[in-house]
DORO-326230 format. One record per residue (C-alpha): residue number from 1; residue in three letters; x, y, z. Coordinates in steps of 0.25 Angstrom, whole numbers. Each point is the difference from the previous one (the first is absolute). Layout:
BEGIN
<site nr="NUM" rest="Ala" east="X" north="Y" up="Z"/>
...
This chain:
BEGIN
<site nr="1" rest="Met" east="-149" north="145" up="-596"/>
<site nr="2" rest="Ala" east="7" north="-2" up="-12"/>
<site nr="3" rest="Ile" east="1" north="-14" up="-5"/>
<site nr="4" rest="Lys" east="15" north="-7" up="1"/>
<site nr="5" rest="Ile" east="-1" north="-10" up="-9"/>
<site nr="6" rest="Ser" east="-8" north="-4" up="-14"/>
<site nr="7" rest="Ile" east="-1" north="-15" up="-3"/>
<site nr="8" rest="Ile" east="-4" north="-2" up="-16"/>
<site nr="9" rest="Met" east="-7" north="-13" up="-4"/>
<site nr="10" rest="Leu" east="-3" north="-4" up="-13"/>
<site nr="11" rest="Thr" east="-10" north="-11" up="0"/>
<site nr="12" rest="Tyr" east="-8" north="-7" up="-13"/>
<site nr="13" rest="Asn" east="-8" north="-11" up="3"/>
<site nr="14" rest="Arg" east="6" north="-6" up="12"/>
<site nr="15" rest="Ala" east="-11" north="2" up="10"/>
<site nr="16" rest="His" east="5" north="-15" up="6"/>
<site nr="17" rest="Tyr" east="14" north="6" up="4"/>
<site nr="18" rest="Leu" east="-5" north="14" up="4"/>
<site nr="19" rest="Pro" east="-4" north="-2" up="14"/>
<site nr="20" rest="Met" east="14" north="-6" up="2"/>
<site nr="21" rest="Ala" east="7" north="12" up="-4"/>
<site nr="22" rest="Ile" east="-9" north="10" up="6"/>
<site nr="23" rest="Asp" east="0" north="-6" up="14"/>
<site nr="24" rest="Ser" east="16" north="0" up="-2"/>
<site nr="25" rest="Val" east="-1" north="15" up="0"/>
<site nr="26" rest="Phe" east="-9" north="0" up="11"/>
<site nr="27" rest="Ser" east="9" north="-8" up="7"/>
<site nr="28" rest="Gln" east="12" north="10" up="0"/>
<site nr="29" rest="Ser" east="4" north="6" up="13"/>
<site nr="30" rest="Phe" east="1" north="14" up="-6"/>
<site nr="31" rest="Ser" east="-14" north="5" up="-4"/>
<site nr="32" rest="Asp" east="1" north="14" up="-4"/>
<site nr="33" rest="Trp" east="-2" north="-5" up="-15"/>
<site nr="34" rest="Glu" east="-11" north="0" up="-12"/>
<site nr="35" rest="Leu" east="-2" north="-11" up="-10"/>
<site nr="36" rest="Ile" east="-4" north="4" up="-12"/>
<site nr="37" rest="Val" east="-5" north="-12" up="-8"/>
<site nr="38" rest="Val" east="1" north="2" up="-16"/>
<site nr="39" rest="Asp" east="-10" north="-11" up="-7"/>
<site nr="40" rest="Gly" east="3" north="-1" up="-15"/>
<site nr="41" rest="Gly" east="-15" north="-4" up="-2"/>
<site nr="42" rest="Ser" east="-2" north="-11" up="8"/>
<site nr="43" rest="Thr" east="-13" north="-11" up="-4"/>
<site nr="44" rest="Asp" east="1" north="-8" up="12"/>
<site nr="45" rest="Asp" east="-4" north="5" up="14"/>
<site nr="46" rest="Thr" east="13" north="10" up="3"/>
<site nr="47" rest="Glu" east="-9" north="13" up="0"/>
<site nr="48" rest="Asn" east="-10" north="-6" up="10"/>
<site nr="49" rest="Leu" east="12" north="-5" up="8"/>
<site nr="50" rest="Ile" east="7" north="13" up="1"/>
<site nr="51" rest="Lys" east="-13" north="7" up="3"/>
<site nr="52" rest="Asn" east="-3" north="-9" up="12"/>
<site nr="53" rest="Tyr" east="15" north="3" up="6"/>
<site nr="54" rest="Gln" east="-2" north="15" up="-2"/>
<site nr="55" rest="Asp" east="-14" north="0" up="7"/>
<site nr="56" rest="Lys" east="10" north="-5" up="12"/>
<site nr="57" rest="Asp" east="12" north="9" up="-3"/>
<site nr="58" rest="Ser" east="1" north="13" up="-6"/>
<site nr="59" rest="Arg" east="14" north="-1" up="-3"/>
<site nr="60" rest="Ile" east="-3" north="-8" up="-12"/>
<site nr="61" rest="Val" east="-2" north="8" up="-13"/>
<site nr="62" rest="Tyr" east="-6" north="-9" up="-14"/>
<site nr="63" rest="Ile" east="2" north="5" up="-13"/>
<site nr="64" rest="Arg" east="-5" north="-8" up="-10"/>
<site nr="65" rest="Lys" east="3" north="2" up="-16"/>
<site nr="66" rest="Asp" east="-8" north="-8" up="-10"/>
<site nr="67" rest="Lys" east="8" north="5" up="-11"/>
<site nr="68" rest="Val" east="13" north="-9" up="-2"/>
<site nr="69" rest="Leu" east="11" north="10" up="5"/>
<site nr="70" rest="Gly" east="13" north="-9" up="0"/>
<site nr="71" rest="Ile" east="7" north="-2" up="12"/>
<site nr="72" rest="Ser" east="9" north="12" up="1"/>
<site nr="73" rest="Lys" east="-12" north="9" up="-2"/>
<site nr="74" rest="Cys" east="-8" north="-7" up="11"/>
<site nr="75" rest="Arg" east="13" north="2" up="10"/>
<site nr="76" rest="Asn" east="2" north="15" up="-4"/>
<site nr="77" rest="Val" east="-16" north="2" up="3"/>
<site nr="78" rest="Gly" east="4" north="-6" up="14"/>
<site nr="79" rest="Leu" east="13" north="8" up="1"/>
<site nr="80" rest="Asn" east="-8" north="14" up="-5"/>
<site nr="81" rest="Leu" east="-12" north="-2" up="10"/>
<site nr="82" rest="Ala" east="10" north="-5" up="12"/>
<site nr="83" rest="Lys" east="0" north="9" up="12"/>
<site nr="84" rest="Gly" east="10" north="-6" up="8"/>
<site nr="85" rest="Glu" east="16" north="5" up="1"/>
<site nr="86" rest="Tyr" east="4" north="-14" up="-3"/>
<site nr="87" rest="Ile" east="-5" north="-10" up="-10"/>
<site nr="88" rest="Ala" east="-1" north="-16" up="3"/>
<site nr="89" rest="Val" east="-5" north="-9" up="-9"/>
<site nr="90" rest="Leu" east="-8" north="-14" up="2"/>
<site nr="91" rest="Asp" east="-5" north="-7" up="-12"/>
<site nr="92" rest="Ser" east="-13" north="-6" up="2"/>
<site nr="93" rest="Asp" east="5" north="-16" up="-1"/>
<site nr="94" rest="Asp" east="11" north="4" up="10"/>
<site nr="95" rest="Ile" east="0" north="-1" up="14"/>
<site nr="96" rest="Trp" east="10" north="8" up="11"/>
<site nr="97" rest="Cys" east="5" north="-9" up="9"/>
<site nr="98" rest="Asp" east="7" north="8" up="9"/>
<site nr="99" rest="Lys" east="-9" north="10" up="10"/>
<site nr="100" rest="Glu" east="11" north="10" up="2"/>
<site nr="101" rest="Lys" east="3" north="2" up="-16"/>
<site nr="102" rest="Leu" east="-4" north="13" up="0"/>
<site nr="103" rest="Ala" east="4" north="4" up="13"/>
<site nr="104" rest="Lys" east="14" north="-5" up="-2"/>
<site nr="105" rest="Gln" east="1" north="6" up="-14"/>
<site nr="106" rest="Leu" east="-6" north="14" up="3"/>
<site nr="107" rest="Asp" east="10" north="0" up="13"/>
<site nr="108" rest="Phe" east="12" north="-2" up="-10"/>
<site nr="109" rest="Leu" east="-5" north="11" up="-10"/>
<site nr="110" rest="Leu" east="-1" north="11" up="11"/>
<site nr="111" rest="Lys" east="14" north="-4" up="4"/>
<site nr="112" rest="Asn" east="6" north="0" up="-12"/>
<site nr="113" rest="Ser" east="-5" north="12" up="-9"/>
<site nr="114" rest="Asp" east="10" north="-3" up="-11"/>
<site nr="115" rest="Cys" east="-9" north="-14" up="-3"/>
<site nr="116" rest="Phe" east="-10" north="0" up="-9"/>
<site nr="117" rest="Leu" east="-5" north="-14" up="0"/>
<site nr="118" rest="Val" east="2" north="-11" up="9"/>
<site nr="119" rest="Gly" east="-5" north="-15" up="-3"/>
<site nr="120" rest="Gly" east="1" north="-14" up="7"/>
<site nr="121" rest="Gly" east="0" north="-14" up="-1"/>
<site nr="122" rest="Val" east="-9" north="-8" up="-7"/>
<site nr="123" rest="Ile" east="-7" north="-14" up="2"/>
<site nr="124" rest="Val" east="-6" north="-6" up="-13"/>
<site nr="125" rest="Ile" east="-13" north="-7" up="3"/>
<site nr="126" rest="Asp" east="-9" north="-8" up="-11"/>
<site nr="127" rest="Glu" east="-14" north="2" up="-2"/>
<site nr="128" rest="His" east="-4" north="-7" up="13"/>
<site nr="129" rest="Gly" east="10" north="6" up="8"/>
<site nr="130" rest="Val" east="10" north="-9" up="2"/>
<site nr="131" rest="Glu" east="15" north="4" up="0"/>
<site nr="132" rest="Lys" east="8" north="-4" up="-11"/>
<site nr="133" rest="Ser" east="12" north="9" up="2"/>
<site nr="134" rest="Arg" east="6" north="12" up="6"/>
<site nr="135" rest="Tyr" east="12" north="11" up="-2"/>
<site nr="136" rest="Leu" east="4" north="12" up="5"/>
<site nr="137" rest="His" east="6" north="10" up="-10"/>
<site nr="138" rest="Ala" east="13" north="8" up="2"/>
<site nr="139" rest="Ile" east="-1" north="10" up="12"/>
<site nr="140" rest="Thr" east="9" north="13" up="-2"/>
<site nr="141" rest="Asp" east="-2" north="10" up="-9"/>
<site nr="142" rest="Glu" east="14" north="-4" up="-7"/>
<site nr="143" rest="Glu" east="-3" north="-14" up="0"/>
<site nr="144" rest="Ile" east="-14" north="2" up="-7"/>
<site nr="145" rest="Lys" east="5" north="10" up="-9"/>
<site nr="146" rest="Lys" east="11" north="-9" up="-5"/>
<site nr="147" rest="Gln" east="-10" north="-11" up="-3"/>
<site nr="148" rest="Ile" east="-13" north="6" up="-4"/>
<site nr="149" rest="Leu" east="3" north="0" up="-15"/>
<site nr="150" rest="Leu" east="2" north="-14" up="1"/>
<site nr="151" rest="Arg" east="-13" north="-3" up="8"/>
<site nr="152" rest="Asn" east="-10" north="9" up="7"/>
<site nr="153" rest="Gln" east="3" north="1" up="15"/>
<site nr="154" rest="Phe" east="-13" north="3" up="3"/>
<site nr="155" rest="Ala" east="-13" north="-7" up="0"/>
<site nr="156" rest="His" east="-12" north="9" up="-3"/>
<site nr="157" rest="Ser" east="-8" north="-5" up="14"/>
<site nr="158" rest="Ala" east="11" north="2" up="9"/>
<site nr="159" rest="Val" east="3" north="14" up="-3"/>
<site nr="160" rest="Leu" east="-2" north="13" up="7"/>
<site nr="161" rest="Tyr" east="5" north="13" up="-8"/>
<site nr="162" rest="Arg" east="-2" north="15" up="2"/>
<site nr="163" rest="Arg" east="-11" north="4" up="-9"/>
<site nr="164" rest="Asp" east="6" north="15" up="-3"/>
<site nr="165" rest="Lys" east="12" north="-7" up="-6"/>
<site nr="166" rest="Ala" east="-8" north="-9" up="-10"/>
<site nr="167" rest="Gln" east="-8" north="12" up="-4"/>
<site nr="168" rest="Ala" east="13" north="8" up="-2"/>
<site nr="169" rest="Val" east="5" north="-11" up="-11"/>
<site nr="170" rest="Gly" east="-14" north="-1" up="-6"/>
<site nr="171" rest="Gly" east="-7" north="-12" up="8"/>
<site nr="172" rest="Tyr" east="-1" north="-14" up="-7"/>
<site nr="173" rest="Ala" east="4" north="0" up="-16"/>
<site nr="174" rest="Leu" east="-12" north="-1" up="-10"/>
<site nr="175" rest="Asp" east="9" north="-6" up="-10"/>
<site nr="176" rest="Val" east="5" north="-13" up="9"/>
<site nr="177" rest="Lys" east="-11" north="-10" up="0"/>
<site nr="178" rest="Ile" east="7" north="-10" up="8"/>
<site nr="179" rest="Gly" east="10" north="5" up="11"/>
<site nr="180" rest="Glu" east="-5" north="14" up="2"/>
<site nr="181" rest="Glu" east="5" north="0" up="14"/>
<site nr="182" rest="Tyr" east="14" north="-4" up="-5"/>
<site nr="183" rest="Asp" east="0" north="12" up="-8"/>
<site nr="184" rest="Leu" east="-5" north="9" up="13"/>
<site nr="185" rest="Trp" east="11" north="-4" up="9"/>
<site nr="186" rest="Leu" east="11" north="1" up="-11"/>
<site nr="187" rest="Arg" east="-4" north="14" up="-2"/>
<site nr="188" rest="Met" east="-2" north="3" up="14"/>
<site nr="189" rest="Gly" east="13" north="-7" up="4"/>
<site nr="190" rest="Arg" east="8" north="10" up="-8"/>
<site nr="191" rest="Phe" east="-2" north="11" up="11"/>
<site nr="192" rest="Gly" east="-2" north="-7" up="12"/>
<site nr="193" rest="Thr" east="4" north="-12" up="8"/>
<site nr="194" rest="Phe" east="-7" north="-14" up="3"/>
<site nr="195" rest="Tyr" east="-1" north="-11" up="9"/>
<site nr="196" rest="Asn" east="-5" north="-14" up="4"/>
<site nr="197" rest="Leu" east="-4" north="-4" up="13"/>
<site nr="198" rest="Lys" east="5" north="-13" up="4"/>
<site nr="199" rest="Asp" east="-13" north="-5" up="3"/>
<site nr="200" rest="Tyr" east="-10" north="-8" up="-8"/>
<site nr="201" rest="Val" east="-13" north="10" up="0"/>
<site nr="202" rest="Val" east="-8" north="-6" up="-12"/>
<site nr="203" rest="Asn" east="-7" north="-12" up="-4"/>
<site nr="204" rest="Tyr" east="2" north="2" up="-17"/>
<site nr="205" rest="Arg" east="-11" north="-10" up="-6"/>
<site nr="206" rest="Ile" east="4" north="-6" up="-13"/>
<site nr="207" rest="His" east="-11" north="-7" up="-9"/>
<site nr="208" rest="Asn" east="1" north="-15" up="-6"/>
<site nr="209" rest="Gln" east="-5" north="7" up="-14"/>
<site nr="210" rest="Gly" east="11" north="10" up="0"/>
<site nr="211" rest="Ala" east="1" north="8" up="-12"/>
<site nr="212" rest="Cys" east="-1" north="-4" up="-14"/>
<site nr="213" rest="Val" east="15" north="0" up="-8"/>
<site nr="214" rest="Val" east="-6" north="12" up="-8"/>
<site nr="215" rest="Asp" east="0" north="9" up="13"/>
<site nr="216" rest="Arg" east="13" north="-7" up="5"/>
<site nr="217" rest="Leu" east="7" north="5" up="-12"/>
<site nr="218" rest="Gly" east="-7" north="14" up="1"/>
<site nr="219" rest="Gly" east="5" north="1" up="14"/>
<site nr="220" rest="Ala" east="15" north="-6" up="-4"/>
<site nr="221" rest="Leu" east="-2" north="12" up="-12"/>
<site nr="222" rest="Asp" east="-3" north="11" up="11"/>
<site nr="223" rest="Thr" east="11" north="-5" up="8"/>
<site nr="224" rest="Leu" east="10" north="2" up="-10"/>
<site nr="225" rest="Lys" east="-5" north="13" up="-4"/>
<site nr="226" rest="Ile" east="1" north="5" up="15"/>
<site nr="227" rest="Ile" east="14" north="-4" up="3"/>
<site nr="228" rest="Lys" east="5" north="5" up="-14"/>
<site nr="229" rest="Lys" east="-7" north="15" up="5"/>
<site nr="230" rest="Tyr" east="8" north="-1" up="13"/>
<site nr="231" rest="Arg" east="13" north="-8" up="-3"/>
<site nr="232" rest="His" east="6" north="16" up="3"/>
<site nr="233" rest="Asn" east="-5" north="-1" up="14"/>
<site nr="234" rest="Tyr" east="3" north="-14" up="6"/>
<site nr="235" rest="Pro" east="11" north="-9" up="-3"/>
<site nr="236" rest="Asn" east="0" north="-14" up="-6"/>
<site nr="237" rest="Tyr" east="-6" north="4" up="-14"/>
<site nr="238" rest="Phe" east="6" north="-9" up="-9"/>
<site nr="239" rest="Leu" east="-2" north="-12" up="10"/>
<site nr="240" rest="Ala" east="-15" north="4" up="2"/>
<site nr="241" rest="Trp" east="-2" north="2" up="-15"/>
<site nr="242" rest="Ile" east="6" north="-14" up="-3"/>
<site nr="243" rest="Lys" east="-10" north="-5" up="10"/>
<site nr="244" rest="Ala" east="-12" north="7" up="-5"/>
<site nr="245" rest="Ile" east="4" north="-5" up="-14"/>
<site nr="246" rest="Leu" east="0" north="-13" up="4"/>
<site nr="247" rest="Arg" east="-13" north="0" up="7"/>
<site nr="248" rest="Met" east="-5" north="5" up="-13"/>
<site nr="249" rest="Gly" east="5" north="-12" up="-9"/>
<site nr="250" rest="Tyr" east="-6" north="-9" up="10"/>
<site nr="251" rest="Tyr" east="-13" north="6" up="-1"/>
<site nr="252" rest="Leu" east="2" north="0" up="-14"/>
<site nr="253" rest="Trp" east="2" north="-14" up="-1"/>
<site nr="254" rest="Leu" east="-12" north="-3" up="7"/>
<site nr="255" rest="Lys" east="-8" north="7" up="-8"/>
<site nr="256" rest="Phe" east="6" north="-6" up="-12"/>
<site nr="257" rest="Thr" east="0" north="-15" up="5"/>
<site nr="258" rest="Asp" east="-15" north="2" up="5"/>
<site nr="259" rest="Arg" east="-4" north="5" up="-14"/>
<site nr="260" rest="Phe" east="6" north="-14" up="-7"/>
<site nr="261" rest="Arg" east="-5" north="-9" up="12"/>
<site nr="262" rest="Phe" east="-10" north="-10" up="-5"/>
């Protein structure tokens, strides 16, 4: 029987969090899936941990890439290996908190052939699993497309999308270091509709160490490039451009003040 959903999980030295992520996949009520774990060359116990899971369940596929490929290339490795008609993403430090996530999202896509991508609400947790905040994005296609240049309306670990539609627009962009999924959504949205469930579907983990200022500056620059690329496809470009410029200015200021800090 053909696999319905392929779940792509990228990981690197996250053996501590992996069991929680993988167990949340096993907890899903929908079971016609494969889990593709793409390991970027972990030096901890990740490989042994995954192989232990493989011994118990043949639905798990483990791919190890010792050479540093970058996030987009690793995501494309998973996408190109996927056998499922639909793609879900779960980063290895996140947890699906709704056992009906896959079932509800698949049901929506099956009933709405024009919809390419469906997401859901996000619960933000810290390194210890303590909830810090929660939020819902815009729900309908019209609302999402009004706001998507101002802010990405989909958390990556919250989505389910059509594999053929993602591959038809080229998969994850290799020229984007931060925000590769955002660029993919914007390409897909030119040809199909979006939707977000009103349910909270994922615990999204943030880490205290966060990204360095240089990484954040690079992310802001990538965001500016992305919104400029799709300025003719979605509304509110000018407001989004101002927001991105202000964000870049803020990180430049942080970088400058850090350099002269005694």
